[in-house]
ZADO-1210 file (C-alpha; in nm, 4 decimals, padded with zeros to 6 digits):
<atoms>
<atom x="-21.2564" y="-01.7397" z="00.6409" code="MET" pos="1"/>
<atom x="-21.1308" y="-02.0869" z="00.6875" code="VAL" pos="2"/>
<atom x="-20.8904" y="-02.0856" z="00.4817" code="ALA" pos="3"/>
<atom x="-20.7766" y="-01.7388" z="00.5161" code="HIS" pos="4"/>
<atom x="-20.7099" y="-01.8639" z="00.9002" code="CYS" pos="5"/>
<atom x="-20.5231" y="-02.1774" z="00.7258" code="GLY" pos="6"/>
<atom x="-20.3378" y="-02.0363" z="00.5491" code="ALA" pos="7"/>
<atom x="-20.1886" y="-01.7861" z="00.7796" code="GLY" pos="8"/>
<atom x="-20.1286" y="-02.0061" z="00.9778" code="ILE" pos="9"/>
<atom x="-19.9085" y="-02.2865" z="00.7519" code="LEU" pos="10"/>
<atom x="-19.7291" y="-01.8907" z="00.6671" code="GLY" pos="11"/>
<atom x="-19.5275" y="-01.9972" z="00.9501" code="GLY" pos="12"/>
<atom x="-19.3638" y="-02.2573" z="00.8192" code="ILE" pos="13"/>
<atom x="-19.1730" y="-02.0977" z="00.6173" code="GLY" pos="14"/>
<atom x="-18.8676" y="-02.0739" z="00.8598" code="PHE" pos="15"/>
<atom x="-18.4847" y="-02.0295" z="00.5794" code="THR" pos="16"/>
<atom x="-18.4263" y="-01.6641" z="00.5862" code="MET" pos="17"/>
<atom x="-18.4885" y="-01.6412" z="00.9720" code="SER" pos="18"/>
<atom x="-18.2542" y="-01.9515" z="00.9866" code="ILE" pos="19"/>
<atom x="-17.9588" y="-01.6986" z="00.7375" code="PHE" pos="20"/>
<atom x="-18.0790" y="-01.4388" z="00.9311" code="THR" pos="21"/>
<atom x="-17.9573" y="-01.5172" z="01.2886" code="THR" pos="22"/>
<atom x="-17.6362" y="-01.6817" z="01.0859" code="ASN" pos="23"/>
<atom x="-17.5854" y="-01.3269" z="01.0344" code="LEU" pos="24"/>
<atom x="-17.6852" y="-01.1328" z="01.3375" code="ALA" pos="25"/>
<atom x="-17.4722" y="-01.4361" z="01.5652" code="PHE" pos="26"/>
<atom x="-17.1624" y="-01.5010" z="01.4091" code="PRO" pos="27"/>
<atom x="-16.9211" y="-01.6297" z="01.6382" code="GLY" pos="28"/>
<atom x="-17.1697" y="-01.7018" z="01.8816" code="HIS" pos="29"/>
<atom x="-17.2447" y="-02.1291" z="01.7471" code="HIS" pos="30"/>
<atom x="-17.4554" y="-02.1832" z="02.1368" code="GLU" pos="31"/>
<atom x="-17.6685" y="-01.9000" z="02.0428" code="THR" pos="32"/>
<atom x="-17.7460" y="-02.0062" z="01.6118" code="VAL" pos="33"/>
<atom x="-17.7758" y="-02.3593" z="01.7475" code="ASN" pos="34"/>
<atom x="-18.0136" y="-02.2416" z="01.9909" code="ALA" pos="35"/>
<atom x="-18.2199" y="-01.9600" z="01.7889" code="ALA" pos="36"/>
<atom x="-18.1797" y="-02.2756" z="01.4608" code="LYS" pos="37"/>
<atom x="-18.4090" y="-02.5156" z="01.7332" code="MET" pos="38"/>
<atom x="-18.6485" y="-02.2325" z="01.8138" code="ALA" pos="39"/>
<atom x="-18.6898" y="-02.1207" z="01.4642" code="ILE" pos="40"/>
<atom x="-18.7501" y="-02.5262" z="01.3311" code="LEU" pos="41"/>
<atom x="-18.9576" y="-02.6285" z="01.6506" code="LEU" pos="42"/>
<atom x="-19.1657" y="-02.3221" z="01.5357" code="ALA" pos="43"/>
<atom x="-19.1884" y="-02.4150" z="01.1652" code="SER" pos="44"/>
<atom x="-19.3018" y="-02.8034" z="01.2778" code="LEU" pos="45"/>
<atom x="-19.5950" y="-02.6526" z="01.5122" code="SER" pos="46"/>
<atom x="-19.6697" y="-02.4164" z="01.2197" code="ALA" pos="47"/>
<atom x="-19.7376" y="-02.6632" z="00.9645" code="GLY" pos="48"/>
<atom x="-19.8918" y="-02.9309" z="01.2209" code="LEU" pos="49"/>
<atom x="-20.1404" y="-02.6840" z="01.3568" code="LEU" pos="50"/>
<atom x="-20.2370" y="-02.5477" z="00.9885" code="GLY" pos="51"/>
<atom x="-20.2445" y="-02.9081" z="00.9043" code="TYR" pos="52"/>
<atom x="-20.4332" y="-02.9618" z="01.2801" code="ILE" pos="53"/>
<atom x="-20.6746" y="-02.6146" z="01.1827" code="TRP" pos="54"/>
<atom x="-20.7650" y="-02.7741" z="00.7775" code="PHE" pos="55"/>
<atom x="-20.8240" y="-03.0674" z="00.9034" code="ARG" pos="56"/>
<atom x="-21.1429" y="-02.9926" z="01.1758" code="LEU" pos="57"/>
<atom x="-21.2430" y="-02.7287" z="00.9813" code="PHE" pos="58"/>
<atom x="-21.2225" y="-02.7491" z="00.5781" code="ALA" pos="59"/>
<atom x="-21.5310" y="-02.9083" z="00.3818" code="LYS" pos="60"/>
<atom x="-21.3719" y="-03.0711" z="00.1474" code="PRO" pos="61"/>
<atom x="-21.4610" y="-02.9905" z="-00.2193" code="ALA" pos="62"/>
<atom x="-21.7424" y="-03.1658" z="-00.4232" code="VAL" pos="63"/>
<atom x="-21.6749" y="-03.2293" z="-00.7975" code="ASN" pos="64"/>
<atom x="-21.9786" y="-03.2380" z="-01.0019" code="SER" pos="65"/>
<atom x="-21.8679" y="-03.5793" z="-01.2030" code="GLU" pos="66"/>
<atom x="-21.8129" y="-03.7708" z="-00.8924" code="GLU" pos="67"/>
<atom x="-22.1424" y="-03.6668" z="-00.7827" code="VAL" pos="68"/>
<atom x="-22.4674" y="-03.9486" z="-00.7943" code="THR" pos="69"/>
<atom x="-22.8218" y="-03.8978" z="-00.7472" code="VAL" pos="70"/>
<atom x="-22.9881" y="-04.2343" z="-00.6426" code="VAL" pos="71"/>
<atom x="-23.3880" y="-04.2115" z="-00.6888" code="ALA" pos="72"/>
</atoms>
């Protein structure tokens, strides 16, 4: 469940189609396109940071069975 939530947060990183759609939606409106690009990039950066924080706080590292040593 933790991994699914983290992957969902990291899903916000995909910004290239949003920028492409913005260029098509507002031809000739350079200020609007630039404002939209900045918002898209800020949202992508936020998603990346939140996803990183989520995994650092809640995801448990996998234990490799070859590295586990038993102390008697």
